[in-house]
N, C-alpha and C positions, 0 to 999 in steps of 0.2 A: 375784261369782266364777262363778257358773253362767252368767250372761249373757255374760261374757268368754269362757268356754269354748265357748259356743255360736258366737261369732263366729269363734274362732281354729280350732277342730275342724270338719273337713268333715263335714256330715251324710250324705254319700253317698261312694261309692268314685271313684276316678279313672275307672274304666270307665264307671260310670253317668253321670258328669259329662261325659265325652266323647261319650257317646251323646246326651246332651242337647244339647250343643254343636252336634253335626251335624245334629239333627233340628229345632232351633230356627231356624237360617238355613242351609241347606245351600249357598246360593249364596255367601254370604261365607266359610263354611268352606272351600268349593272355592277361592276367590280366595286365601285364606291358605295353603292347601296348595301350590297352584302358585306362589305367590309364594316360599314357603320353598324348594321345589325349585329354582326359577330362581336364588335367591341362592346355594344350595349348588353349583350349576353354574357360577357366576360366581367361586367363591373364588379360583382361580388365573388368572383372566383379568385383567380391568380393575378396578384398586383403586377408581377413582371409580364404576364400576357396582356393585360390591359394596357400597360404603358407601351408595349410594342406595337399593338394594334392602333393605339392613339397616334403613334409616330407614323405608322403606315397610312392612315387616314390623312394626315397632313401631307404626306408625299403625294397621295392621289389627287388630292385637291390642287396642290401647287403644280403637278404634272400637266394639268389642263389650266395654265395660269390665265390666260386670256378669258376663256369661258367661265372660269370660276369667278374672276373679278367682275365680269358682267353681271353674274347672278348675285354676288354680294352687294355690288353697287345698287342693284335694284332692291335688295333686301334691307339694306341700311336705311333706306327712306321709308320704310313701313313703320307704322307707330310703334309696334313692339321693340323693334330695333333701336329707334331713336330714343325711347324711354329707357331702355337698358343701358345705352351709351350715356345718356344723361345722368343715370344713377352712378355709373362708374366715374364719370368726370366730377360729380359732386363728392364722392368718396375720396377720390384723389385731391381735390382742393382742400377738403377737411384734413386730410393727412399731411399736406404741405403746411397748412397753417398751424398744426399742432407743433412743427419744427423739432421732431426729434433727429437723432444722429443718422439713423438708417431710414429716413423717411423717404429717400428716392428709391430704394429697394421696395418700399411698400406701395408706391403709387401704381406700380404695374399690377394689372389684374391677374388673378391666379389663373392656372391653366383650365379650370373648369368653364371660365367665362368664353373660352374659345369654342365651346361645344355648339353653340347656336350657329356659328359661322361654318363649322364643319358639316352640320346636319342640313342646312338649309340648300344646298345643291341637289339633294335627294329628298327634298320634302314631299314631293309628289309620291314617293314610295314610302309614306309615313306607315302604312300598314305591315310593311316588312319590318320597319324599325321597331313597331309596337311588338310584333312577333319575336324579335330579338330579345326585348325586355322580358317578355313572358318566358321564352325558352330558357333564358339565363335563370330566372327564378326557379322552374322547374328542375333544372340540372342542380341547383343549390340545394333543393329540397332532397334530392337523391342522395347528394353528397352528405347532407346533415343527417339523414337517416342512417347511412353506414357509419358516420362518426358516433352517433347516439348508440348504436348497437355495440361498437368498439367499446364506449365508455361504460356500458353497463356490464360488459363482460371482461375484457383484459386490460383496459386502459382508463381507470377512474378519472384521472386528472386531464383527459383529452376535452378540449373545448369543442361544442357542438358545431358552432359557426366557424368558418374559415378566416374571415377577416372582420374587423369591427366596421359595422354598417351594413353587413349582409342583410339583416331583417328588412331594411328600407327598400330593397328591390323586391322584396316579398309583398309588398303592399300592392305593387301592380299585378302580381300573379293572383292575389286574392280577388281583386275586381275582375280579372279576366275569368277566373274559374266560376265565379257565381254568374256573370253575365252569360257564358258558354252553357252553364248547367241549366239555366232557365231558358235558353234558346235552342238547345237541342234536344233529341229524343233517345230513349231506349239505354242502350249500353253506354253510348257516348255521354248522355247526361250523367250516368252513375259515375263514369270515370273523372269527368269534370269536377262533380260534386265531391268526390273522394278526395281528389287532389287539393280542393279548396279547403275542406276540413283538415286534412293533414297539414296544409301549410299554416292555417291558423293556430293549430294545436303546436306546431313546432315554434312558432313565434311566441305563443304563450309560455312555453316551457323555458325559453330564454329569458333573460333578466332586463332586457331594455324595454323601457315603458313606451316611449315615443312611438316606434314603429307598430306596436301592437295596438295602440290606440288609434294610429293611422289606418291600419288594417280594418278595424271595426268601423271606423268612420267611412272608408272606402266601401265596406259592405253596404251601408245604409245608403250612401250616395249612388251606388249602382242601381239600388231599387227605385229610388226616386227619380233619377234621371232617365232611366230606362223603363219606367212603369208602362208608358203608352205602347211600348214595343211588345210587351208580354201578353200573351193570351189571357182569356178570362180565367180559364182553369189554373193557369200558371200563377195568376195573381192571388188566387186562394191558397195555393200551395205556399206562396211567399210568407203569408201571414202566419203560418204554422212552422215552416222549415227554418226560416232565417233566425227567429228568436231562439229556436233549438240549437241552431248552429252556433250562436253566439254563446249560449249557455254551455255547450259542449266545449268550446274553446276556453271559456274561464274555468270550467271545472278542471280540464286537463293542465291548464296553467297553475291553478292552485295545488293539485295533487302531485304535479311534476316539480314543484318547488320554483316555479318561474316567476314572472313579474306580478300576477295576481296573488301569489302566495306571500311574496314579500309585502305587498300592501296589506293583506289580511293579517299577517304577522304583526305588523306594526300596531294594528288596532286591539287585536284580541290576545295577544300572547300573555299580557299581564294577568288577564283574567278579571281585572277590576276597572276596565275602561281606559287604562293607561296605555303606555307605549314603551317599547324597547328603545333604548338610547345608545348610540354609537359612543364608544368609551372616550374617543378622542375629543368628543365635544363637551362632555363634562356631565355631572349628575343632574337628574330631573326627577320631580316628584312623580310616581307610578299612578297616583290616583287623580291626576288632572283630567279635565273634561276633553273629549276628543275634538271639540270645536274650537279650542283656543289656538292662538297663533303658533306657538312652539310646537304643538302637536301636528298641526296641519303642515308646518315647515318641515318636520320629520317626514310625514307622510310623502311629501314632495320631493324628497331627498335633497333638502335644504334649497329647493328651487325659489321659494318665496323670499328667502334672505338675499340670494343673489338678485332677484328681480328688484327688490326694494332699493338696494344700492344702486342698481342700474338706473332706476327712475330717478334718483337724486343726481347722478351724473347727466342725464339727459335734460334735466331742468337748467343746468349750467350752460349747455351749448345746445339749444333747442333747434337753431336754425339749419347749420349744416353739420352738426355734431363734432365728435372729437377725432374722426379719422380712424384708419385701420390699425388694429393691434394696441389700442390705446386703454382698452378696458382694465387690464390688470393695474397698471400704474395709476390710473385715475381712482379706481375703486379703493386702492390702498390709501391714496391721499385723503379720500372722503372720510375713511375709517378713522385716519390720524386726526383730522381736523373736527370731527363730529363731537359734540358734547356727550358727556357720559349718558345722560338721560336719553339721548336720542340713539345711542347704540343699543342693538339688542345683543346682550352678552354672548348668547350662544351663536347668534348669526355672525357677529364679528369674528368669532372664534373659527367657525367653519370656513368662512371666507379667507381668512388669513391662513388657516391650516392647509387648505388645498390649494397650494401654490400653482399646481399645474393648470388651474382653471384660468382660461384666457377670455371668457365670454359669459354671458348671463344664461345660456342655456334656453333662449327664447329668441327665435328669429325676428319678430316684429320688434321687439326691445333692442336687440343688438343692432337691427338696421337703423333705428332711431339714434341709438348712441353712437354709431360710426357715421352716419350721413344726415342725421337730424330730420326735421319734418320735410324738408325738400326732397331728399333722397328717398325717403318713405313714401311721399305722395307720388313720386314717379313710379316706384314699384306697385303701389296700390292700383294707380290708373292703368298700368300695363295689364295687371291681373284681370280687373273689371272689364276693360275693353276686349281683352282676348277671350274671356269666358263668355261674353255676350255674342261674339262672333262665333264661337264654337257651338253655342246652343242653337243659333240660327242654322247652321249647317247640319244639325243632328238629324233632321227629317230625311235627308239624302244619304246618311252614313251612320246607321245605327250602331256600327262597331266602335264609333268614336265615344260611345258611352263609357268604354273601358279607360281610356286615358283621362276623360274628364273626371270620373270617379276616383281613379288613382291620384289624380292632381289634387283633388279635394281632400283626400287621406293624407297625402304627404304634406299639405299645408297644415292640417290638424296636427300631424306629428312635429311639424317645425316649430310648434309652440313650446317644445321641450327640448329643443336643440338648435344651435345656429348653423344651419345647413351650410352657409357660405364659407363657413370655417372648416368644414369636413369634406373629404374627397368624395367618397362614395355617396353620402347623403346628398351632397350638393350637385354632383354629377346626375344622380337619378332625378332629382326635382328639376333641374334645369333641362334635361332630355325630355321629360315628359311634358313640361311647359311648352318646348318648341313644338311638340306635335299638336298642341291644341291653341296656343295662344298667337302664332303667327297666322294674319289672315291670309286666306287661300281659298280657292274653290273647294267644293265638296268632293269626295271621292268619286261620287257618280258623274258629276260634271267633267272631271279629269278623265274618267274612262271614255267618255264620249268624244273627247279630243285625242284619245289614244295614250294618255299618260298613266302610268300605274296599272294599266289593264292586266298585266301578268301577275298581279298581286290580288286578283278577285277572289281566288280560293281561300285567301285567309279569313275574309269575311264569312265564308261558308264554314271554315273550321270552327270558328266561334258561334256559329248559329245565327249570324246576322244577315 
């Protein structure tokens, strides 16, 4: 038993293991750090490039197998990793209990849940990893501008975004550009501010509601979390500039036919307070008040009805949930068994009509549905403990305002999407979560011990 405990329990802390990992082979550690940063930059670009870089990261980690295993053994005993593993085990147990034919293939977690284990060996280079996310967003903005120009001139059918989920990575860029614009001076401030306004405007022109809401929330979170780091004159300008920035983004979204235009169209298009109705769902009175359930359901793209049926399913298995990929089957069964007076006619129609829907488009509800209150409690505890530690470290690393604000914005966006069922969305949220939720020394403390000192220029780049 003692021998087994010595194998399982780490002899040293995660900080000590990371220091040894860096000093043992700084060249290969640098290769891994830049590989991870490049992979983060590629998340919303080419899927083939992202997959190739992900495989390369695994190779680099396994190439230093002994050193990597020592770091991972130390990391796995930190509270965030224990809670994450607990959530995955609860979900696996619920999946097995559900008893479907392909349950064994669903027990294994998806690729995105390997991300924390690939990022933790270079956690002391977290500023470089953050730069990778921001750089990827900036590249994506440039690509989207080119595609928007082509769409308005020679190719009207061309999509502005490269892949589904692109807008989620831009939430990080919005937080970074605002923080940098408030922390720098002169032409640099203007450049960061222009990039931020351009990013928000592009998000508004696109049709996805979740990342646009997430970007606006990240904007507010950046101000709230970073308020004490801003000079008095900057604080005064915030009161004027930020509402103007948000207003401009909403105006561009409305005029450009984006997400805001679609929401306003539902409210005002009929001219008498009614709404436009999707033909497949059925007829509806155009004079209905805007606050009734059916109107709000249309306004939310049928989200309310999806959430209502999900809540029914949660009440049946509240403890550990139904397991992975059970939503479609269970919701169809609930609709079949529900009395006629319980069904919302239009709601049942849209849930049945959209057969490709496999989750409720609300991460908290989907986690409760798959893993019950046990799994949801583990994730909630992980987030609360991690954010508490991140806020305590904030005094020594002002640049951490960016990932904290981005994480808050992504969590807000997750209320309109099940991020663990989507590749880019889930990878973005998990990557940002690793940067702030894993307990570690602050950047200043690590620099004093020689770790991450080469990345100090990144903080100055963002005005921290």
